[in-house]
C-alpha positions as CSV (number, residue, x, y, z in Angstrom):
1,M,-14.4,-47.5,5.5
2,V,-10.8,-45.8,4.8
3,L,-10.6,-42.3,3.3
4,P,-7.7,-41.5,1.1
5,L,-4.9,-39.4,2.5
6,V,-5.3,-36.7,-0.3
7,D,-4.4,-33.2,0.7
8,E,-2.9,-34.3,3.9
9,H,0.0,-32.1,3.6
10,K,-2.2,-29.0,3.0
11,P,-3.0,-26.4,6.0
12,K,-6.1,-27.0,7.5
13,C,-8.6,-24.5,9.7
14,Y,-8.7,-26.0,12.9
15,L,-12.4,-24.3,13.4
16,C,-14.2,-25.3,10.3
17,H,-11.9,-28.0,8.9
18,E,-11.5,-26.3,5.2
19,G,-8.5,-27.0,3.4
20,F,-6.0,-24.5,1.9
21,E,-3.2,-24.4,-0.7
22,T,-0.8,-22.3,1.3
23,I,-0.4,-21.1,5.0
24,E,-0.8,-17.5,3.9
25,K,-4.4,-18.5,2.4
26,L,-5.2,-20.1,5.9
27,R,-4.3,-16.7,7.6
28,E,-6.3,-14.9,5.5
29,H,-9.3,-17.0,6.2
30,Q,-8.9,-17.2,9.7
31,N,-8.5,-13.4,10.0
32,V,-11.7,-12.8,7.9
33,K,-14.0,-15.6,8.7
34,H,-12.9,-16.4,12.5
35,G,-11.5,-13.3,13.6
36,D,-13.8,-12.7,16.4
37,V,-12.9,-16.3,17.9
38,L,-9.0,-15.6,17.3
39,E,-9.3,-12.3,19.2
40,S,-11.4,-13.6,22.2
41,N,-8.6,-16.4,22.5
42,E,-5.8,-13.8,22.3
43,R,-7.2,-11.7,25.4
44,K,-6.8,-14.8,27.6
45,T,-3.1,-15.2,27.3
46,T,-2.1,-13.7,30.7
47,R,-1.0,-16.8,32.7
48,E,-0.7,-17.0,36.3
49,P,0.7,-19.8,38.5
50,A,-1.8,-22.2,39.7
51,P,-2.4,-22.8,43.2
52,G,0.3,-25.4,44.3
53,D,2.8,-24.6,41.5
54,V,6.5,-24.8,42.6
55,T,9.1,-22.2,41.4
56,V,12.6,-23.9,41.1
57,F,15.4,-21.1,41.3
């Protein structure tokens, strides 16, 4: 079965796969519906070198 490529150019939420007309509407949706998920992911942004990583100066 082949699905048509209608609305492929519109932004889509990667959590619930709902499509939106503009990126602003997508941001608003993610802040309202998925705010807790996005906040928990933002806290994990501190990155450290993994064991065995080599730093080149």
